[in-house]
C-alpha positions as CSV (number, residue, x, y, z in Angstrom):
1,D,8.0,-7.0,24.9
2,W,11.0,-6.0,27.0
3,M,13.3,-5.8,24.0
4,P,13.6,-2.9,21.6
5,N,11.3,-3.0,18.5
6,G,12.6,-3.9,15.1
7,D,11.3,-0.9,13.3
8,F,14.6,0.6,12.3
9,T,15.8,-2.7,10.8
10,E,12.5,-3.3,9.0
11,T,12.5,0.1,7.4
12,L,16.1,-0.1,6.2
13,L,15.6,-3.6,4.8
14,N,12.7,-2.4,2.7
15,T,14.5,0.8,1.5
16,N,16.5,1.2,-1.7
17,F,19.7,2.2,0.2
18,D,21.5,1.9,3.5
19,W,24.8,3.1,4.9
20,N,26.7,0.9,2.3
21,G,24.9,2.6,-0.6
22,R,22.1,1.6,-3.0
23,R,20.9,-2.0,-3.3
24,E,17.7,-3.9,-4.0
25,P,15.3,-3.8,-1.0
26,S,14.9,-7.0,1.0
27,I,11.1,-7.2,1.2
28,L,10.0,-7.7,4.7
29,A,6.5,-7.7,6.3
30,T,6.1,-6.9,10.0
31,E,3.8,-8.4,12.7
32,N,4.1,-11.9,11.2
33,D,1.8,-11.0,8.4
34,S,3.1,-13.3,5.7
35,L,0.0,-12.7,3.5
36,N,0.8,-9.0,3.2
37,G,4.4,-9.9,2.7
38,T,3.4,-12.1,-0.2
39,A,1.5,-9.2,-1.8
40,M,4.5,-6.9,-1.2
41,M,6.8,-9.5,-2.9
42,M,4.4,-9.9,-5.9
43,A,4.3,-6.1,-6.4
44,H,8.1,-5.8,-6.0
45,L,8.8,-8.6,-8.5
46,L,6.5,-6.9,-11.0
47,T,7.9,-3.3,-10.6
48,N,11.4,-3.7,-9.0
49,R,10.3,-0.9,-6.6
50,P,10.3,-0.8,-2.8
51,Q,7.0,-1.4,-1.1
52,I,5.0,0.3,1.7
53,F,3.6,-1.9,4.5
54,S,0.8,0.0,6.2
55,D,-2.1,-0.4,8.5
56,V,-5.3,0.5,6.7
57,R,-6.0,2.5,9.8
58,T,-8.7,5.1,9.4
59,Y,-11.3,6.4,6.9
60,W,-11.8,10.1,6.9
61,S,-14.9,11.4,5.0
62,P,-15.0,14.9,3.7
63,E,-17.7,15.7,6.2
64,A,-15.6,14.4,9.2
65,V,-12.5,16.3,8.1
66,K,-14.5,19.5,7.8
67,R,-16.1,18.9,11.3
68,V,-12.8,18.1,13.0
69,T,-10.5,20.6,11.3
70,G,-12.7,23.3,9.9
71,K,-11.1,22.8,6.5
72,E,-12.0,20.9,3.3
73,L,-10.2,18.2,1.4
74,T,-9.3,19.3,-2.2
75,G,-8.0,17.8,-5.4
76,K,-7.7,14.0,-5.6
77,A,-8.3,13.8,-1.9
78,A,-11.8,15.5,-2.2
79,P,-13.8,12.2,-2.1
80,G,-12.2,11.2,1.2
81,I,-9.0,9.7,2.4
82,I,-7.6,6.5,4.0
83,H,-4.9,6.9,6.6
84,L,-2.1,4.4,5.9
85,I,0.3,4.2,8.8
86,N,2.5,1.6,10.4
87,S,5.5,1.8,12.8
88,G,7.6,-0.8,11.2
89,A,8.1,-2.2,7.7
90,T,7.4,1.0,5.7
91,T,10.2,1.8,3.2
92,M,11.8,5.2,3.6
93,D,11.2,5.6,-0.2
94,G,7.5,5.9,0.8
95,C,8.2,9.5,1.8
96,G,7.9,10.3,-1.9
97,Q,10.9,12.6,-1.9
98,S,12.6,10.9,-4.9
99,S,11.7,12.8,-8.1
100,D,11.4,12.0,-11.8
101,T,12.9,14.3,-14.5
102,E,9.9,16.6,-14.2
103,G,10.1,16.9,-10.4
104,N,7.1,14.7,-9.6
105,P,7.3,12.4,-6.6
106,V,8.1,8.8,-7.5
107,M,9.3,5.5,-5.9
108,K,12.1,4.3,-8.1
109,P,13.9,1.0,-8.7
110,F,17.1,1.2,-6.8
111,W,19.4,1.6,-9.8
112,E,17.6,4.8,-10.8
113,M,18.1,6.4,-7.4
114,T,20.4,9.5,-7.3
115,D,22.4,11.0,-4.5
116,E,19.9,13.8,-4.4
117,D,17.0,11.3,-4.0
118,E,18.8,9.7,-1.1
119,K,19.6,13.0,0.5
120,R,16.0,14.2,0.3
121,C,14.6,10.9,1.7
122,I,16.9,11.2,4.7
123,E,16.2,14.9,5.2
124,H,12.4,14.3,5.2
125,S,12.5,11.3,7.5
126,Q,12.8,11.3,11.3
127,W,13.6,8.5,13.7
128,M,11.2,8.9,16.6
129,P,11.5,7.3,20.0
130,A,9.2,4.3,20.0
131,D,5.8,4.7,21.6
132,R,6.1,3.0,25.0
133,D,2.4,2.0,25.0
134,Y,3.2,-0.3,22.1
135,F,6.9,-1.0,22.6
136,R,7.9,-1.2,26.3
137,G,11.5,-2.0,25.3
138,G,11.9,1.2,23.3
139,G,13.5,1.5,19.9
140,F,13.0,3.9,17.0
141,S,10.2,4.3,14.4
142,I,10.6,6.2,11.2
143,H,8.3,9.2,10.7
144,F,7.4,11.0,7.5
145,V,4.5,12.3,5.5
146,S,4.4,10.9,2.0
147,R,4.7,13.6,-0.7
148,G,1.9,13.4,-3.3
149,D,0.3,13.2,-5.6
150,F,1.5,10.0,-7.2
151,P,-0.3,6.9,-8.6
152,A,-0.4,3.9,-6.2
153,T,-1.9,0.4,-5.9
154,M,-2.9,-1.1,-2.6
155,A,-3.1,-4.9,-2.6
156,R,-3.6,-7.7,-0.1
157,I,-3.9,-11.5,-0.1
158,N,-6.3,-13.0,2.4
159,I,-6.8,-16.7,3.3
160,V,-10.4,-17.9,3.5
161,D,-11.1,-21.3,5.2
162,G,-12.4,-23.7,2.6
163,L,-11.5,-21.4,-0.3
164,G,-7.8,-20.6,0.0
165,P,-6.0,-17.4,-1.0
166,V,-7.8,-14.4,-2.6
167,L,-6.4,-11.1,-3.8
168,Q,-7.7,-7.6,-3.3
169,I,-6.6,-4.6,-5.3
170,A,-7.4,-0.9,-5.1
171,E,-5.7,1.5,-7.5
172,G,-5.7,5.2,-6.5
173,W,-3.3,7.9,-5.5
174,V,-1.1,8.9,-2.6
175,V,-2.4,12.4,-2.0
176,D,-1.2,15.7,-0.5
177,I,-3.5,17.3,2.0
178,D,-3.4,20.6,3.8
179,P,-0.6,20.5,6.5
180,E,-3.0,21.8,9.1
181,I,-5.5,19.0,8.3
182,H,-2.7,16.5,8.6
183,K,-1.5,17.8,11.9
184,I,-4.9,17.4,13.5
185,L,-5.7,14.0,12.0
186,D,-2.3,12.5,12.6
187,K,-2.7,13.1,16.4
188,R,-5.8,10.8,16.3
189,T,-3.5,7.8,15.7
190,D,0.2,7.9,16.4
191,P,2.3,10.9,15.3
192,T,5.5,9.0,15.7
193,W,4.7,6.7,12.7
194,P,5.0,7.4,8.9
195,T,1.8,8.6,7.3
196,T,0.6,8.0,3.7
197,W,-2.8,9.5,2.7
198,F,-4.5,7.4,0.1
199,T,-7.5,8.0,-2.1
200,P,-8.7,5.0,-4.2
201,R,-10.1,5.5,-7.7
202,L,-13.9,5.2,-7.4
203,D,-16.2,3.3,-9.7
204,P,-20.0,3.7,-9.1
205,K,-20.6,0.5,-11.1
206,K,-18.7,-1.6,-8.5
207,D,-20.2,-1.8,-5.0
208,A,-16.8,-2.0,-3.3
209,F,-15.7,1.2,-5.0
210,K,-18.8,3.3,-4.9
211,D,-17.1,5.5,-2.2
212,V,-13.9,5.6,-0.2
213,Y,-15.6,4.1,2.9
214,S,-16.7,1.0,0.9
215,V,-13.1,0.3,-0.1
216,M,-12.0,0.2,3.5
217,N,-15.2,-1.6,4.6
218,N,-14.5,-4.4,2.0
219,W,-10.8,-4.7,2.8
220,G,-10.0,-8.1,4.3
221,A,-7.6,-7.1,7.1
222,N,-6.0,-4.1,8.7
223,H,-2.9,-4.3,6.5
224,G,-2.1,-3.4,2.9
225,A,0.8,-3.5,0.6
226,I,1.2,-0.3,-1.4
227,S,3.2,0.0,-4.6
228,Y,4.0,2.9,-6.8
229,G,2.0,3.1,-10.0
230,H,-1.2,1.5,-11.2
231,I,-0.2,-2.1,-11.4
232,G,-3.6,-3.8,-10.8
233,A,-3.7,-5.4,-14.3
234,D,-0.3,-6.9,-13.8
235,L,-1.2,-8.2,-10.4
236,I,-4.4,-9.8,-11.9
237,T,-2.4,-11.6,-14.6
238,L,0.2,-12.8,-12.1
239,A,-2.6,-14.0,-9.8
240,S,-4.2,-16.0,-12.5
241,M,-0.9,-17.7,-13.3
242,L,-0.6,-18.6,-9.6
243,R,-4.3,-19.7,-9.5
244,I,-5.2,-17.0,-6.9
245,P,-8.7,-15.5,-7.6
246,V,-9.2,-11.8,-7.4
247,C,-12.2,-10.9,-5.2
248,M,-12.0,-7.1,-5.4
249,H,-10.5,-4.7,-7.9
250,N,-11.1,-1.4,-9.7
251,V,-9.1,-2.1,-12.8
252,D,-10.6,-1.3,-16.2
253,D,-11.8,-4.5,-17.9
254,A,-10.0,-3.5,-21.1
255,K,-6.6,-3.7,-19.3
256,I,-7.1,-7.2,-17.8
257,F,-5.5,-10.3,-19.3
258,R,-6.2,-13.8,-18.1
259,P,-5.5,-17.1,-19.8
260,A,-7.9,-17.9,-22.7
261,A,-9.0,-21.0,-20.8
262,W,-10.8,-18.7,-18.3
263,N,-13.4,-18.0,-21.1
264,A,-14.8,-21.5,-20.7
265,F,-15.9,-20.8,-17.1
266,G,-18.6,-18.3,-17.8
267,M,-19.1,-14.6,-18.9
268,D,-19.0,-13.3,-15.3
269,K,-15.3,-12.5,-15.2
270,E,-14.7,-12.5,-11.5
271,G,-16.9,-15.6,-11.0
272,A,-15.1,-17.3,-13.9
273,D,-11.8,-16.5,-12.2
274,F,-12.8,-18.3,-9.0
275,R,-14.1,-21.3,-10.9
276,A,-11.0,-21.6,-13.1
277,C,-8.6,-21.3,-10.2
278,A,-10.5,-23.9,-8.3
279,N,-10.6,-26.2,-11.3
280,F,-6.9,-26.0,-12.3
281,G,-5.6,-25.8,-8.8
282,P,-2.5,-24.1,-7.4
283,I,0.8,-24.4,-9.3
284,Y,2.8,-24.4,-6.1
285,K,1.7,-26.4,-3.0
């Protein structure tokens, strides 16, 4: 605890560029969370994009936001928001200041980055003195507010004793909220850390996705790996190849592909996934 934190190093390793120029991110999870690091690596290998490591810190309902700030959430954020925030292994690309050809926020593969993308990411990020309550040795933590709206997928692998690894997936959006709302809510946690406001796509037919609170309540730990784009279907296919069952997702059934052998394990798709993975066993041990 007496040494400076590693936040600066963690952020730069996970970012598309450093002082030597653009290069592939070196995916790194903080706080010894190898399970979240595995989810980050899976998403990176599928997309070639940098990953956001965040605490799944706080759920804010529309009613609570109105009570605390006097203002209402709008747009994609209207159903409620989850505050994603972590001092360390959050890529600078998570600020959302890179743009596609139409000016929309995007997190790009490193070879698509432009000088303007790098410039905007740097200009919209600050290096804040580390919070001494957490880091008695000091250091610097990156701070930004992610520019929305853009599609995103939050994922996590959990280990269950007697069962093994399971994967959780929540597709949704990184959203913009009123700056005055952000200013008040951000002070409820740590204003020196990077903030990403996330709203999952809801599905009343799935209990874990009936509202935003249920998504956070069903999340297996306080960390999540956040990737640009809706990549849940790709994660499900990759997980089946690795024999990792998926215990929670909001991906349309029509988009899901699993091996044909899974059909022999019943018509309940998620239950069949667990049975097939247990039967065939892990590819890598």
